[in-house]
ZAMARGU-4260 file (C-alpha; in steps of 0.2 Angstrom, whole numbers, plus 5000, padded with zeros to 4 digits):
<rodrens>
0) 4936/4959/4939 | 4942/4957/4957 | 4938/4968/4972 | 4921/4971/4980 | 4918/4989/4975
5) 4919/4986/4956 | 4915/4968/4955 | 4898/4972/4963 | 4896/4987/4952 | 4895/5001/4965
10) 4893/5017/4957 | 4882/5020/4941 | 4882/5007/4927 | 4871/5003/4912 | 4860/4988/4914
15) 4863/4977/4898 | 4875/4980/4884 | 4863/4989/4871 | 4874/5002/4862 | 4858/5013/4858
20) 4849/5014/4875 | 4848/5006/4892 | 4843/5008/4910 | 4855/5014/4923 | 4857/5007/4941
25) 4865/5017/4955 | 4873/5008/4970 | 4880/5016/4985 | 4889/5006/4998 | 4890/5010/5017
30) 4900/4999/5028 | 4893/4993/5045 | 4904/4986/5059 | 4890/4976/5066 | 4889/4966/5050
35) 4908/4965/5047 | 4918/4970/5063 | 4934/4971/5053 | 4927/4986/5043 | 4933/4998/5056
40) 4939/5000/5074 | 4927/5008/5087 | 4932/5026/5092 | 4930/5028/5111 | 4928/5046/5110
45) 4914/5046/5097 | 4901/5033/5101 | 4892/5035/5084 | 4909/5033/5075 | 4905/5024/5058
50) 4887/5027/5059 | 4882/5038/5044 | 4864/5042/5051 | 4857/5042/5033 | 4838/5043/5033
55) 4836/5043/5014 | 4845/5045/4997 | 4839/5052/4981 | 4849/5054/4965 | 4847/5069/4953
60) 4855/5074/4937 | 4854/5079/4919 | 4845/5062/4915 | 4829/5067/4923 | 4820/5074/4908
65) 4820/5056/4901 | 4810/5051/4916 | 4797/5065/4914 | 4805/5076/4927 | 4816/5092/4927
70) 4834/5089/4927 | 4843/5092/4943 | 4827/5092/4953 | 4834/5085/4969 | 4817/5085/4978
75) 4809/5073/4966 | 4824/5063/4960 | 4822/5044/4961 | 4824/5037/4978 | 4837/5024/4982
80) 4831/5009/4993 | 4842/5002/5007 | 4846/4983/5007 | 4858/4973/5018 | 4875/4968/5012
85) 4887/4956/5020 | 4898/4971/5025 | 4885/4984/5028 | 4871/4992/5017 | 4869/4996/4999
90) 4857/5010/4993 | 4852/5007/4976 | 4840/5012/4962 | 4837/5005/4944 | 4828/5016/4932
95) 4812/5011/4925 | 4815/5020/4909 | 4828/5017/4896 | 4840/5031/4893 | 4847/5035/4875
100) 4865/5033/4872 | 4876/5047/4879 | 4885/5054/4894 | 4875/5059/4910 | 4880/5068/4926
105) 4872/5065/4943 | 4874/5068/4962 | 4866/5060/4977 | 4856/5071/4989 | 4857/5063/5006
110) 4844/5067/5020 | 4852/5063/5037 | 4843/5059/5054 | 4844/5077/5060 | 4834/5083/5044
115) 4849/5091/5035 | 4852/5088/5017 | 4868/5086/5008 | 4872/5085/4990 | 4887/5072/4988
120) 4896/5064/4973 | 4898/5046/4971 | 4914/5038/4978 | 4913/5024/4965 | 4909/5034/4950
125) 4920/5029/4935 | 4916/5045/4926 | 4919/5062/4933 | 4907/5076/4928 | 4911/5092/4918
130) 4908/5104/4933 | 4903/5106/4951 | 4912/5089/4955 | 4897/5079/4948 | 4898/5061/4945
135) 4894/5053/4928 | 4889/5037/4919 | 4888/5032/4901 | 4874/5023/4891 | 4882/5015/4876
140) 4900/5020/4872 | 4914/5008/4868 | 4914/4999/4884 | 4933/4998/4887 | 4931/4990/4904
145) 4924/4975/4896 | 4938/4972/4883 | 4953/4961/4886 | 4969/4970/4890 | 4983/4971/4878
150) 4999/4964/4886 | 5016/4972/4884 | 5024/4967/4868 | 5038/4955/4872 | 5032/4953/4890
155) 5034/4963/4905 | 5052/4967/4910 | 5060/4969/4927 | 5061/4987/4933 | 5080/4986/4931
160) 5078/4984/4913 | 5067/4999/4911 | 5071/5017/4907 | 5056/5027/4914 | 5049/5043/4907
165) 5039/5053/4919 | 5025/5061/4909 | 5013/5075/4915 | 4998/5074/4903 | 4993/5092/4903
170) 5011/5099/4901 | 5016/5086/4888 | 5002/5089/4876 | 4998/5107/4879 | 5007/5114/4864
175) 5000/5102/4851 | 4984/5094/4857 | 4972/5108/4852 | 4954/5102/4856 | 4958/5084/4858
180) 4959/5075/4875 | 4976/5074/4882 | 4974/5056/4884 | 4971/5055/4865 | 4984/5068/4860
185) 4999/5060/4870 | 4998/5045/4857 | 5005/5056/4844 | 5022/5056/4853 | 5023/5037/4857
190) 5034/5034/4842 | 5045/5048/4848 | 5047/5041/4865 | 5050/5023/4859 | 5061/5026/4844
195) 5069/5043/4845 | 5072/5045/4863 | 5072/5026/4867 | 5063/5024/4883 | 5053/5008/4887
200) 5042/5014/4901 | 5031/5029/4905 | 5026/5034/4922 | 5010/5044/4920 | 5008/5057/4934
205) 4990/5055/4942 | 4976/5053/4930 | 4963/5050/4944 | 4950/5064/4946 | 4954/5079/4957
210) 4941/5091/4964 | 4944/5106/4953 | 4942/5111/4935 | 4958/5120/4935 | 4976/5114/4932
215) 4983/5102/4944 | 4997/5089/4946 | 4984/5077/4952 | 4990/5074/4970 | 4974/5078/4978
220) 4962/5064/4972 | 4944/5063/4976 | 4936/5051/4964 | 4948/5036/4964 | 4939/5026/4950
225) 4937/5040/4938 | 4949/5047/4925 | 4951/5066/4927 | 4939/5075/4916 | 4952/5087/4910
230) 4962/5073/4903 | 4949/5063/4895 | 4937/5077/4888 | 4937/5078/4869 | 4924/5089/4859
235) 4909/5078/4856 | 4915/5063/4864 | 4913/5064/4883 | 4906/5046/4883 | 4923/5040/4878
240) 4932/5046/4893 | 4938/5028/4898 | 4941/5024/4880 | 4955/5037/4878 | 4965/5029/4893
245) 4962/5011/4887 | 4967/5015/4869 | 4983/5024/4876 | 4988/5009/4887 | 4985/4997/4873
250) 4995/5008/4860 | 5009/5009/4873 | 5009/4990/4875 | 5009/4986/4857 | 5025/4996/4856
255) 5033/4987/4871 | 5031/5003/4882 | 5027/4999/4900 | 5013/5009/4908 | 5016/5014/4927
260) 5002/5023/4936 | 5006/5036/4949 | 4994/5032/4964 | 4990/5044/4978 | 4984/5033/4992
265) 4989/5042/5008 | 4978/5057/5007 | 4963/5066/4998 | 4959/5084/4994 | 4953/5092/5010
270) 4939/5102/5003 | 4924/5108/5013 | 4905/5112/5011 | 4898/5125/5001 | 4880/5127/5008
275) 4872/5110/5006 | 4885/5104/4992 | 4899/5093/4998 | 4916/5096/4989 | 4930/5083/4990
280) 4931/5065/4994 | 4913/5058/4995 | 4915/5045/5008 | 4919/5059/5020 | 4903/5068/5017
285) 4891/5053/5017 | 4891/5054/5036 | 4880/5066/5045 | 4895/5071/5056 | 4910/5070/5044
290) 4921/5066/5059 | 4912/5049/5060 | 4918/5044/5043 | 4930/5029/5045 | 4938/5032/5028
295) 4947/5048/5033 | 4958/5052/5048 | 4976/5051/5054 | 4984/5034/5052 | 5003/5039/5051
300) 5011/5055/5046 | 5000/5070/5040 | 5002/5081/5025 | 4997/5099/5029 | 4982/5105/5020
305) 4976/5088/5015 | 4965/5075/5022 | 4973/5058/5027 | 4965/5041/5023 | 4963/5030/5039
310) 4971/5013/5037 | 4966/5008/5054 | 4950/5003/5047 | 4947/4988/5035 | 4934/4998/5024
315) 4948/5010/5019 | 4961/4996/5016 | 4948/4987/5005 | 4943/5002/4996 | 4960/5007/4991
320) 4965/4989/4987 | 4950/4988/4975 | 4955/5005/4967 | 4972/4997/4963 | 4964/4981/4957
325) 4952/4991/4945 | 4966/5000/4936 | 4977/4984/4935 | 4963/4973/4929 | 4953/4984/4918
330) 4968/4994/4909 | 4982/4981/4911 | 4995/4993/4919 | 5012/4987/4923 | 5016/4995/4939
335) 5011/5008/4952 | 5021/5022/4960 | 5015/5026/4977 | 5015/5044/4982 | 5021/5050/4999
340) 5023/5033/5007 | 5031/5039/5023 | 5014/5044/5029 | 5005/5028/5028 | 5019/5016/5034
345) 5018/5015/5053 | 5033/5008/5063 | 5034/5005/5082 | 5052/5002/5088 | 5057/4995/5071
350) 5041/4984/5068 | 5030/4989/5054 | 5012/4989/5056 | 5004/4977/5044 | 4990/4989/5040
355) 4992/5003/5027 | 5005/5002/5014 | 5013/4985/5019 | 4996/4976/5017 | 4991/4986/5001
360) 5008/4980/4993 | 5005/4962/4999 | 4987/4962/4992 | 4993/4969/4975 | 5007/4957/4974
365) 4996/4942/4977 | 4983/4948/4965 | 4994/4951/4951 | 5005/4936/4953 | 5019/4943/4942
370) 5036/4948/4951 | 5039/4960/4936 | 5024/4971/4940 | 5033/4986/4948 | 5028/4993/4965
375) 5038/5009/4968 | 5038/5019/4984 | 5041/5038/4986 | 5048/5036/5003 | 5060/5051/5005
380) 5069/5046/5021 | 5083/5035/5027 | 5072/5021/5030 | 5067/5019/5011 | 5078/5004/5007
385) 5073/4995/5023 | 5055/4998/5020 | 5057/4992/5002 | 5066/4976/5008 | 5053/4972/5021
390) 5037/4974/5010 | 5031/4969/4993 | 5039/4984/4985 | 5051/4982/4971 | 5059/4999/4971
395) 5060/5016/4979 | 5063/5034/4973 | 5082/5037/4977 | 5084/5056/4980 | 5103/5056/4983
400) 5109/5058/4965 | 5097/5072/4962 | 5103/5081/4978 | 5122/5079/4974 | 5118/5085/4956
405) 5109/5101/4961 | 5121/5105/4974 | 5136/5103/4963 | 5128/5113/4949 | 5125/5127/4961
410) 5142/5127/4970 | 5153/5122/4955 | 5161/5108/4965 | 5157/5090/4966 | 5154/5082/4983
415) 5164/5066/4987 | 5147/5058/4991 | 5142/5058/4972 | 5151/5041/4970 | 5140/5034/4984
420) 5125/5041/4975 | 5129/5030/4960 | 5129/5014/4971 | 5110/5015/4971 | 5108/4996/4975
425) 5117/4998/4992 | 5106/4992/5006 | 5093/4983/4994 | 5090/4965/4993 | 5095/4956/4976
430) 5078/4958/4967 | 5075/4976/4972 | 5081/4991/4963 | 5081/5010/4966 | 5073/5022/4954
435) 5085/5036/4951 | 5084/5053/4943 | 5093/5070/4941 | 5076/5079/4944 | 5057/5075/4944
440) 5041/5085/4944 | 5044/5091/4962 | 5060/5101/4957 | 5066/5113/4944 | 5072/5107/4927
445) 5090/5101/4927 | 5095/5113/4913 | 5088/5128/4923 | 5099/5123/4938 | 5115/5121/4926
450) 5115/5140/4924 | 5105/5146/4939 | 5120/5153/4949 | 5125/5164/4935 | 5107/5168/4930
455) 5110/5159/4913 | 5098/5144/4915 | 5100/5132/4900 | 5113/5143/4892 | 5125/5132/4902
460) 5117/5116/4896 | 5134/5108/4893 | 5136/5106/4912 | 5122/5093/4913 | 5132/5081/4902
465) 5142/5071/4915 | 5127/5070/4926 | 5117/5062/4912 | 5131/5050/4909 | 5131/5046/4928
470) 5112/5043/4928 | 5112/5031/4914 | 5127/5021/4919 | 5122/5018/4937 | 5113/5003/4944
475) 5094/5005/4946 | 5080/5011/4935 | 5084/5028/4928 | 5070/5041/4926 | 5069/5056/4914
480) 5055/5069/4918 | 5047/5075/4902 | 5057/5089/4894 | 5073/5085/4902 | 5079/5076/4887
485) 5079/5092/4877 | 5084/5105/4890 | 5067/5112/4896 | 5072/5125/4909 | 5058/5129/4920
490) 5061/5135/4938 | 5050/5129/4952 | 5051/5133/4971 | 5056/5120/4982 | 5045/5125/4997
495) 5030/5136/4994 | 5028/5140/5013 | 5010/5135/5012 | 5005/5148/4998 | 4999/5134/4986
500) 5009/5142/4972 | 5021/5128/4969 | 5009/5118/4957 | 5011/5127/4941 | 5010/5123/4922
505) 5026/5119/4914 | 5020/5116/4896 | 5034/5107/4885 | 5040/5118/4871 | 5043/5106/4858
510) 5053/5118/4847 | 5067/5117/4860 | 5071/5099/4854 | 5077/5107/4837 | 5087/5122/4843
515) 5106/5121/4847 | 5104/5117/4865 | 5090/5105/4865 | 5097/5095/4850 | 5113/5093/4859
520) 5106/5087/4875 | 5093/5076/4866 | 5107/5067/4856 | 5116/5063/4873 | 5100/5056/4881
525) 5095/5046/4866 | 5112/5039/4864 | 5113/5035/4882 | 5096/5026/4882 | 5102/5016/4867
530) 5118/5011/4876 | 5109/5006/4892 | 5096/4995/4883 | 5109/4987/4872 | 5121/4982/4886
535) 5113/4972/4900 | 5129/4973/4910 | 5125/4992/4913 | 5109/4987/4921 | 5117/4975/4934
540) 5119/4980/4953 | 5138/4980/4952 | 5148/4995/4954 | 5166/4998/4961 | 5171/5007/4972
545) 5156/5002/4982 | 5161/5012/4997 | 5168/5030/4997 | 5169/5041/5012 | 5166/5060/5013
550) 5184/5063/5018 | 5191/5055/5002 | 5193/5069/4990 | 5206/5061/4979 | 5207/5046/4968
555) 5213/5030/4977 | 5230/5023/4973 | 5222/5012/4959 | 5215/5028/4951 | 5197/5025/4956
560) 5185/5036/4966 | 5183/5055/4966 | 5195/5069/4964 | 5186/5084/4970 | 5199/5097/4965
565) 5199/5092/4947 | 5180/5087/4946 | 5184/5069/4941 | 5174/5053/4945 | 5181/5035/4940
570) 5171/5019/4943 | 5169/5002/4936 | 5153/4993/4931 | 5151/4975/4926 | 5138/4962/4923
575) 5130/4949/4912 | 5124/4955/4895 | 5107/4949/4888 | 5116/4934/4880 | 5124/4929/4897
580) 5142/4935/4892 | 5152/4946/4905 | 5152/4964/4900 | 5164/4977/4908 | 5163/4996/4908
585) 5176/5008/4914 | 5168/5025/4916 | 5177/5042/4919 | 5167/5058/4921 | 5174/5076/4921
590) 5162/5088/4930 | 5174/5103/4928 | 5175/5117/4916 | 5193/5112/4911 | 5200/5097/4901
595) 5208/5085/4914 | 5222/5073/4911 | 5219/5055/4918 | 5227/5038/4919 | 5212/5027/4919
600) 5213/5010/4927 | 5206/4996/4917 | 5199/4979/4923 | 5207/4970/4909 | 5220/4973/4895
605) 5216/4972/4877 | 5204/4982/4866 | 5191/4993/4873 | 5178/5005/4865 | 5171/5021/4871
610) 5152/5019/4868 | 5149/5037/4867 | 5161/5041/4853 | 5166/5025/4845 | 5185/5028/4850
615) 5194/5012/4852 | 5209/5010/4863 | 5221/4996/4866 | 5225/4994/4885 | 5242/4987/4891
620) 5247/4986/4910 | 5229/4989/4915 | 5232/5008/4912 | 5228/5021/4898 | 5232/5039/4899
625) 5222/5052/4890 | 5213/5069/4892 | 5195/5070/4897 | 5186/5085/4889 | 5177/5098/4900
630) 5160/5093/4906 | 5161/5076/4898 | 5164/5058/4900 | 5168/5041/4893 | 5160/5024/4894
635) 5173/5011/4889 | 5167/4994/4885 | 5175/4977/4883
</rodrens>
């Protein structure tokens, strides 16, 4: 296992591999600039910057009764001993008594030079506690971290060959999991995702622990090496927290499903002190003056209400790098989606600072050594393609098709820019692709937006059909947020104005898949997924017209482009199939509520087949006239 923080077993680990009992060793690392100058930069305004001013450290928890003490007795808990480390200091303690098999919780109590005491979690714990932001460790258990990883059946594929399913563990399993851990229950639906819907990759929204027992989307992490307790807790089996995730990843891989982790590495939850108990990211509170912690502080942009990680400092860069290495090496994930990357990419007059995201991507790329390992940026500004090209990233979240879709569903009128939104490879180097979507976890469901203007929600589900066809026939890697495939229709505010009411449960209502609306939408998405995976030419970067201006509101003389008045979009796609033969596709979409006559231009004469309906046409003179049904489309293939 690469990476100092886990390779040197910081945190709490069982000594030995006895399944019935064992001692435990606690190790807490603190960097020191005098030993490793690259660990952090000096701060002229704070002469003690980087100095934790720790006088002593004890550990207490629910294991103490096995030592002849009282559980959670912080005054008499075992004391850690400080020893030099090449990059700082390590405080450690190995228990004299063997503990029986089980799951245990603990916290450190730190005494600082000014005499104050503070109870702090372990920044390197691999197990979060049941409550009070405790840390945890396991004696015995199934040792998933020591097992070999199961590779993806058939080998990893390039991101352009994937259809990604964005999955929120809590919402996805809410209706059927009962008392099981979400990480266990989600396995019930893997056959559905693979064989019924037809995706081949899952992007799991963050599974790392957050500082609350309540529902969360996971974007305020505080224990980066730990699986969120809410996701991994099952009755009677808290010691199997890591096993649930390992088993899930292995099951995905055996089915050929890629696993992509959502990583939140720009910021942590900005949670404060409650008396002498520190809440939130431990490496902030292991310093007498939390402002002296080199792990937190502004590096690039800021996110209101959250605490930024400071990549000016080598200790932060190395810590997050090792977090990524841990999830890659231990669980065998196939990619990382990086949240909110605009805030930890710093550019000065067009030159990127090598620290922060660029160095993190470079380190991961070198560590993995597989160009098919995906590194996707949530970089929601106009520099996204450029940053993707200039770093080790393989993709970025392209927001344009979502924007054109939601605007058109509301106004009832397509924007000429929708054709440009389909040319998702524009501005990217050949081996890079955009990740595209009609919506994601940050927005309302597509089906809700379809009828929002009339207060009908998913009752106007049929309006989503041409947009779905557009998504699945465009270049890039299409992404489907969970529930979109059967017309879930939750609304979510776009901006909560600082009220913190935006993050809310949206449990999937699985019976929707069987009703008249859900079944129709599901048939379309599953058909489109099958088509995209079957025809490699649809996964190429090629699209024509590859330029379309906002003033162009009618089809061009050849019959390509956008007709705003009639709600028509016509474009050509082509590329090599999986066997190397050229494949051509002529696509016409009708976004209007009326059937529209069209004379469709074809790239070649001869027989063509509509892959959606099986309708076969014989084209002569490179033209074929017919009528496109309302809110529908055709994907002709030769």
